[in-house]
N, C-alpha and C positions, 0 to 999 in steps of 0.2 A: 833119965826119965823125963826130964823137962823137954828135951829136944824131941823125944819120941812122942810125947803128948801133943806137941805143936804140929808135928807131921800128921798125926791122926786127925786132928781138928781141921787142918787145911784140906785133907782129902775128903772129909765129910762135907765141908762147905762146898767144895767143887762138885761133889756128887749131887748136892741139893740144887745147885744152879743148873745142872744139866737135866735133872729129872722134873723140876717144876714146870718148865715150858712144855715138856712132853705131856704132862698131865692136862695142861690147858688145851692141847691139840687133840685130845682124845675125842672120838665121835660123840660121845654122850655129853660133852661139856656144853652148857648153855651160852649163846652169844647174844649181845645187845642188838635189838632190832628196833630202830627208831620209827620205821613205818608202822609197826604195830602200836607204838605209843601215839602216833598221830591218829591212827584209827580209833584208839581208845578215847582220845581227846574229842574227836568229832562226834563219836557216839554219845559222849557225855554232854556236849554242847547242844546237840539237836534232839534232846529228849522232848517228848511231847509236853510234859508238864513244866518244861523250862523255857522253851523257845517257840514262839508263834510268829511266823513270817507275815501274818496279816496285820500285825501291830508295828507301827513305825518306831524307829529308835528314838530315844529321848534326845533333848536338845543339848546345848552347850553345858558342860559340867553336870550332866545328868539331870537337868531340869526338865520337867515334863511339859511345862507350859511353853517353853521356847521351841522354835522350829528346828528340825533336823537340817544340819549344814552339809551340803554335798559339794565338794570341789571337783571341778572339771578340767581336764586337759586332753589334748588330742594331737595327733601327728598326721599330716597329709603325706601319704605314701606316693600318690600319683594323682594327676588331674588329666583325665583321658581326653574329653572333648568339651568344646564350648560351641553350642549350636546357636547360630544367629536366627534361624528360621523359627525354631521352637522356643527360643529364648530360655535355654536351660544349659546346665553343665553337669558333668559327671566326675565324681571324686571317689578315691579309695582312701580310707583313713583308719587309723587305730584310735579308738575312742576309749577313754578311761574316766572312771568315777571313783571318788574316795569319800568315805564317811566313817563315823565311829558308832559302833553298836556295842554298848556296855554289856549286853547279854552274852556277847561272844568272848568275854575275857577268859583267859586260861593261863595256868602256870606253866613255866618252862621246865618240864620234867627231864629234859635231855641234857641239862647242864650247859646250855648255850648252843646246843646243836640244832634245835628246832627254832628257826627264826620266824617262820610263818607256815601256815597250813594252806595247801593248794586244793581247790575244788574245781571240778569240771562240770558238776551239776549245779548250776546257779539257781535252780528253782527251789532250793532249800532255804535260801536267805531272802530277807526282805530287800526289794529293789526299788529305787526311785522310778516314778512313772514318767520318765523323760521321753520326749518325741521331737522329731525335726519338723518344724512348722511349714517350711517351704519344700518339703520332700515330694517328689512325684513318683519315684520308684526306688526300691532298695532291696538288698538281699545280704544274708550272711554268707560266710565262706566255710564250707564243710569238707574241704580236701586237705589232708587225708582224714583228719578229725576236725570237729568244729573248732574254729579259731577263736576260742574264748576261754578265759580262766577267771577264777576268783580267789583272792588271797585273804586269809584272816590272820591278823597279827596278834601277839599276846596281849596288847593293850586294848583289844577290841576293834582296832582299825580294819576296814574292809577296802580292798582294791578290786575293782571290776574292770576288766580289759577285754575288748572285742574288736575284731577286724570286720569292717562293713564297707559295702560299696553303695553309693547313693547317687541318684539323679535328682538334682535340685533346680527349682525354677530361678531364673535370673532375668528380671525385667531390664531391658536395655533401651537406651536412648541413642538412636542411630543418626542423629542430625549431622555429626561430623564423620560418619563412616566414609572411607576406611582410615581416617586420621583421629579415631576416637579412643577413649579409655572407658572401660566398663567396670563397674563395681558390683560384684556378685556377693550375696549375703548367705550365710549359714546360720539359721535360727534354731535354737534349742530352748524348749520350755517344758514346764510341768503340765500334765494333762488334767489330773484330778486334784492333786494336793495344792492348796493355796499357800500363799506366803506365810500364813499363820502356822503351817505344819511343815513346809519344805521350802528351802531357799537354796538356789544354785549360786555358786561363786566360782570365779576363775582361780585356778591355782596360781600362787605367787611364784614368779620367776618362770618365764617362757611357757605360758599356758598353751600356746599354739606353736607347733614346730612343723617345719617343711623339710622333706628329705632333700639331700644335696643332689645337684645335677638334675633338678626338675626341668624337663623340657616339654614345651608345648609347640605344636606345629605352626600356629598363627598368632599366638599370644605370648606375652612375657609377664610373669607375676612380679609386679614391682614392689608392692607393699601388702601388709595385712594388719588389721587392727581388731582388737577385742573390745567389747562394750556390753552394757546391760540394756535390756529392752522389756522390762516388766510391763505386762498388759493387764488392763482392768476390763472385766466383763460383768454381765449381770450376776454371775455366780461368784464373783470375788476377784481378787488380784492374784496373778500367777507369776512366778519367777521365770525370767527369760534371759538367755545369753545369746550373743550374736558375734559372728566373725565377718568382717568386711575384707573381701579379697579384691585388690585393685589390679586389673589386667590391662596391659597396653597392647594394642594390636600391632603386629609386625607389618610395617608398611612396605618393606622390600618385596614381599610376595605380590602385593597389589600393584606396585610400580612396574614389575616385570610382566604381569599378566593383563593389566587393564590400561594403565596410563600410557606406557610406551607404545603398545599396539594401536591405541586410539590416535596418538600423535602421528604415527606412521601412516595411518589411513587418511588423516587430514592432509598430510604432506603429499601423499600419492594423488589425492584429488586435485592438487594444484598443478600437476603435470599437464593437465588439460589446457592450461593457459599458454603453454609453449608449443602446443600442437597447431598445425595449420587450421585455419578457420573452415577450410573446405573439407577437412578430414572428419566428416560427420560420423561415420560408423565408429571410428576410434574414440572420439571424444564422448559419444553417447555411451559406448560400452564401458569406458573408464568411469564415468560419472555414476552410471547405474550400479556397477559392480561395487564400487566403494560405498555407495549408499546402502546397498543391501548388506554388505559385510558389517557396516557400522550398526545397522538395525539389529542384526543377529547378535553382535557383541553386547548391545544394550539389553536385549531380551535375556541373554544368558546371565548377565549381572543381576537383573531383577529377579530371576528365578532362584538365586541363592540368598535372597533377602526376604524378610516378611513384608507383606503389603501394609505399609504404614501410611498415615495421612499427611505427614509432613515431608518436606523436601530434604533429601540427604545431599552430602557433598558430592558423592559419586553421581547423583542425578544431575547436578549442575554441570559436572564435567562432561558426561556422556551427552547431555542435551545440547551443550554448546558445540561439541565436536560434530554431532549429527547435523546441527545447523550449518556449520562450515562446509561439510560435505554436500549438503543439499544446496547451499549457496553456490558452490562451484558448478553444480549441474544447472542451476538457474542462470548462471553467468553464461554458459554456453548457449542456452536458449536465447538470451539477449544478444549474444554475438551473432548467432545465426539470423535473428531478425534484423540486426543492423546490417549484416552483410547483404541480405536480400534487399533491404532498403537502399543501400548504396548502389547495388546493381541496377535497381529500378531508377534511381536518380541519374546514373550515368546514361542509361538508355534514354531517359527523358531529355538530358542535355544534348545527346547526339541528335535526337530527333529535332530538337529546337534549333540547333546549329544548322542542320540540313534544311530546315524550313526557312530560317533566316537567309541562308545562302541562296536558296531558290528564289526567295522573295526579292532579295537584292539583285539577283540576275535579271529577274523579270522587270524590276524598276529601271535598271540600266538599259535594258532592251527598249523599253517604252521611251526613255529619254533620248536614246539614239535615234529612234524613228521620228520623234517630234523635232529635234534640233538639227538634224542632218549632219553633214560632215564637219561643220564648224565647231561642233561640241567635242571634237577630239582633243582640243587644247585643254590641258589640265591646269587648274587653278593652283597658284602657289600656296604652300601651307602658311607662309608668313608674308605679310605685306612689305613692300619696299618703301624707300624713303618717299617716293611720290604718292604713296597711298595715304600720307598724312600721319604715319606712326613711326617715330624715330627709333633707332636701336637703343638709345638711352632709356627711353620709356619702356621698351620691351624688357631690357635688363632689370629695370626698376621693378617691373611686375614680377619677374622671376625671383628677385631677391625677397619680396614680401610674401611669397608662397610658403605656407606652413609645412614643415617636414612631417612625415608620417609618424604616428606615436610609436615609441619603442615597444617591442614585444617582451612579455615577461619570460622568465627562464623556463617555466613549465610550458607556457604557450609555444615558445620556440622549439622546445624539445618534442612536444606533441605534434608540432607542424611537420615533423619528419615522417609521421604516419598519416597519410592522406585520408585513409578510410576510417570511419567511426568504429567498425568492428575491431580493427587492429588496435585502436586506441583503448577500447574497453579491455582487451586482453592485456595490454601493457599496464594499464592502471591496476588491474586485478593482481598482476604479479607482485606489485608492491603493497597494495592495500590489504590483501588477505593475510600475508605473513605478519605485517605490522599489527593488525588488529588481533590476531591470534597470540602474538607475543605479549601484547598489552593485557589480554585476558589472562594469560598465565601469571603475569606479575600480580594482578589483582586477586586471582584465585588463591595462589599459594600464600600470599601475604595475609589474606583474610582468614583462611582456615588454619594456618599454622599459628597465627596470633590467637585465634579463639581456642585452639588446643592448649596453648600455654596458659591462657586464663583459666580454663577448666581444670 
């Protein structure tokens, strides 16, 4: 009997284990639906007699007199453009706000399953009246659905997150352009609530984040800083936050597109110094072509920059390069004038020599006619001993004659070039490169040093 009873009991227990799960799987059995519990909690929270979004939440520890504390943090997803002409920049960021509203407290009815409630209709909850002070243009993202959500935590905490694109003003100082660094600011402030009712604070621990591999075509984001910028007006003091973005301009682009081409144009203009002075069409064409090309280059650079009242670093560079090209063209004009002056001088010398020769011939003819045949005897160049001048005295006179002054190195070198036009070309071949090299040393040392100071 005992063994039989044990077998019956074991069979009954096995049957119970098999049948009980089947009962739970029947179509009519009720299942737990946490979404319905969330709906019930939301319906209870936003009852008209319980919650009014026109009233701001209470302050710290539920005090009514204290202002509502809203913590801010954001993430820069991308920085599209930085426009020098309009002095603005465009960013896309994820913006988040957090605060505590004790009217939204709820109990966790799901046994730990409901960590927070998510809302896509943010107009049901009180929102801080934050705005971007230096915004020019902005829009929300609605593809595929609006990129915004609002989370409500059991302790009454509210998290608001949205993805937005903004075009913000960025006043720039272009004195060191293109060796400059620019600081663009993002300003956030309360529009209507004063600091007595609403205070914005940065979230502790990385309030501003930047996405990895952020690439800009002409700039590099070096640093960013967070700070406070509360402003006082006639209507009160308003809470304000700001982010300083420090951008460094990429110089390699400007080196390849501006500085090297300008250097090449200046060097090409020097080719005129090695051309023959009589090659007027070649030298004029070369000078005018380089001058027009340099002027076009300068005009294109100025079109990509705003018309500011101060002198920029690029203005100094292009102005000096244009002066060198123009100087090379003026040098040819001087060479041409000197060449024509040399030709005129040679013609005058030839005419003078011819006149002196004819005059000397006429004098000799008159002398021959007056003296007759006895004048054919030529007078010695030096007197003999009978003339009363001894050889010792003559040698003594020769010894006391002063030697000609020695010529300087430059003078002896320039004496190899008899014409003034050729001398001008030779001097220009050395002077122009030396002066341009000296200008480069002064230019780069000055502006690079100022850049490091800034």
